[in-house]
C-alpha atoms as one frame of an Amber mdcrd trajectory, in Angstrom:
protein
  27.262 -51.287 -20.414  28.338 -50.851 -17.101  28.997 -47.458 -16.658  31.507
 -45.886 -13.612  31.042 -42.935 -11.714  33.842 -41.482 -10.057  33.039 -39.723
  -6.271  32.558 -35.801  -6.604  34.991 -33.416  -5.894  33.667 -32.658  -2.637
  34.488 -35.748  -0.809  37.816 -36.390  -2.442  38.820 -33.260  -0.846  37.036
 -33.699   2.387  38.640 -37.164   2.793  42.188 -35.582   2.163  41.437 -32.579
   4.736  40.350 -35.450   7.542  44.030 -37.356   6.379  45.635 -34.283   6.665
  44.439 -33.306  10.297  45.128 -37.331  11.467  48.786 -36.800  10.432  48.681
 -33.375  12.368  47.397 -34.607  14.840  49.457 -37.712  15.295  52.659 -35.679
  14.898  51.915 -32.858  17.311  51.310 -36.073  20.150  54.830 -37.746  18.966
  56.375 -34.013  19.069  54.579 -33.503  22.444  55.447 -37.260  24.002  59.349
 -36.492  23.363  59.473 -33.519  24.967  58.253 -34.628  28.135  54.565 -34.379
  27.996  52.694 -36.459  30.612  55.617 -37.795  31.780  56.430 -39.142  35.377
  59.045 -37.268  35.899  60.856 -33.439  35.012  63.331 -33.705  33.002  65.857
 -31.422  35.136  68.062 -33.238  37.850  66.161 -32.519  41.519  67.136 -29.639
  43.755  67.630 -32.238  46.595  67.568 -36.062  47.173  68.027 -38.701  49.394
  68.470 -42.330  48.869  68.087 -43.325  52.320  64.990 -44.193  54.300  63.560
 -41.859  56.478  61.299 -43.304  59.177  58.059 -42.281  60.367  56.186 -44.157
  63.742  52.679 -43.404  64.564  52.134 -45.440  67.566  48.225 -43.887  69.043
  44.968 -45.114  67.250  43.438 -42.683  64.829  46.427 -40.350  65.095  48.620
 -38.450  62.173  52.520 -38.338  62.270  54.147 -35.747  60.045  58.212 -34.982
  59.158  58.790 -31.854  57.675  61.352 -31.371  55.226  61.515 -27.813  54.607
  59.944 -24.557  52.275  59.003 -24.238  48.662  57.174 -22.380  46.494  53.855
 -22.283  44.777  55.616 -24.638  41.693  57.263 -28.087  42.844  57.094 -31.691
  42.166  58.119 -34.329  44.821  58.771 -37.880  45.091  59.567 -40.728  47.563
  58.469 -44.495  47.701  57.062 -45.280  50.973  57.143 -48.894  52.562  54.456
 -49.573  55.643  56.972 -51.371  57.679  54.380 -52.820  60.149  50.549 -52.975
  59.125  48.478 -54.906  60.374  45.433 -53.186  59.213  44.384 -50.306  57.667
  46.928 -47.459  57.371  47.399 -44.402  55.173  50.262 -42.278  54.437  51.443
 -39.943  51.619  53.671 -36.812  50.847  52.745 -33.553  52.580  52.826 -30.021
  50.693  51.781 -26.370  52.328  52.659 -27.191  55.473  52.611 -24.148  57.875
  51.722 -24.301  61.354  48.884 -27.253  62.279  47.481 -26.865  58.569  48.839
 -29.316  55.943  47.645 -30.431  52.478  48.470 -34.382  52.271  48.501 -36.578
  48.690  47.608 -40.084  50.674  47.432 -43.559  49.847  46.164 -46.279  52.511
  47.136 -50.325  52.379  43.590 -50.936  50.817  44.385 -49.372  47.866  42.977
 -45.478  48.212  43.885 -42.423  46.996  42.585 -38.953  48.554  43.936 -35.964
  48.416  43.252 -33.930  52.338  43.318 -30.714  53.712  44.451 -31.055  57.337
  43.460 -27.946  59.462  44.137 -28.071  63.757  42.827 -31.780  63.784  40.152
 -31.387  60.842  40.570 -33.167  58.218  38.547 -31.861  55.177  38.651 -34.401
  51.555  40.176 -31.934  48.471  39.378 -35.236  46.451  37.733 -37.569  48.608
  38.796 -41.818  49.210  38.235 -43.960  46.285  39.643 -47.181  45.402  43.014
 -46.380  42.535  44.052 -49.598  40.921  47.408 -49.141  40.821  48.729 -49.235
  44.337  49.973 -52.263  46.030  48.390 -52.950  49.025  49.769 -53.983  52.790
  53.459 -53.561  53.006  53.978 -53.085  49.058  56.316 -50.182  48.124  54.121
 -47.522  46.370  55.648 -44.368  44.594  53.716 -41.361  45.064  54.713 -37.869
  43.144  53.091 -34.852  43.369  53.694 -31.758  41.269  52.117 -28.050  41.454
  51.907 -25.100  39.552  49.957 -22.410  39.074  47.299 -24.173  41.893  47.346
 -26.814  39.825  48.357 -30.214  41.087  48.836 -34.053  39.655  49.574 -36.966
  41.584  51.288 -39.902  40.267  51.419 -43.219  42.051  54.140 -45.831  40.643
  54.175 -43.942  37.467  50.422 -43.973  36.531  48.693 -40.978  36.694  46.211
 -40.417  39.552  44.402 -37.014  40.159  44.752 -33.430  39.547  43.129 -31.119
  42.088  43.029 -27.435  42.246  45.678 -26.273  45.069  45.381 -22.638  45.611
  46.940 -21.675  48.819  51.005 -21.790  47.305  54.061 -22.216  49.466  54.781
 -23.663  52.655  56.642 -26.658  53.808  56.802 -30.313  52.277  56.632 -33.489
  54.720  56.384 -37.096  54.970  52.523 -38.083  56.435  51.815 -41.239  58.183
  48.232 -42.498  59.602  47.008 -44.928  61.804  43.807 -45.499  60.425  42.964
 -48.804  62.157  44.964 -52.284  64.350  48.334 -51.353  66.335  51.510 -49.263
  66.005  52.818 -48.702  62.407  55.807 -47.802  60.659  56.522 -46.478  57.543
  60.089 -46.011  55.300  60.010 -42.987  52.565  62.882 -43.818  50.345  64.374
 -42.464  47.015  63.093 -39.104  48.138  63.596 -36.376  45.170  62.254 -32.727
  45.252  62.598 -30.139  42.336  61.435 -26.518  42.389  62.327 -23.316  40.725
């Protein structure tokens, strides 16, 4: 005669609790995604935007060029699509923020597929995030969409709608701008288009 024993009650309670927690976590994730968590774009319309291209030219070797766009506060989002028009060899470009006098911070990429966050101060360059390869950067003369969002000293960066980096930026305020750098080779021209700025 075969006898079957049912599992102890505490096993059923544990399984039920695990199932309840899994369902609750799934529901919370669905609500978060629905409300825009980790979304690549803010839900509100931009405070300023420009569809047409802004041009930036770097003519001297190992030099940087900056085009300033205006002041924002400590909380903002900034997006533009960048296109290296002449890129014979390696060059860098990106979104500048916190610019005051000769001091600025840059969310940068280069034409070889690398990303960095650079603190520029009187010609000196200090990496907040050192150059590192990022697979979602389109190389060479291909267009890349860069987006930066900062609030409460914390900044997040996206490239082509793919999350790329988080870093601490304790300074706050200052001007936004567009940045280009000739790392190697001849003159480099950049076009920045579909520029959008959100701020409080």
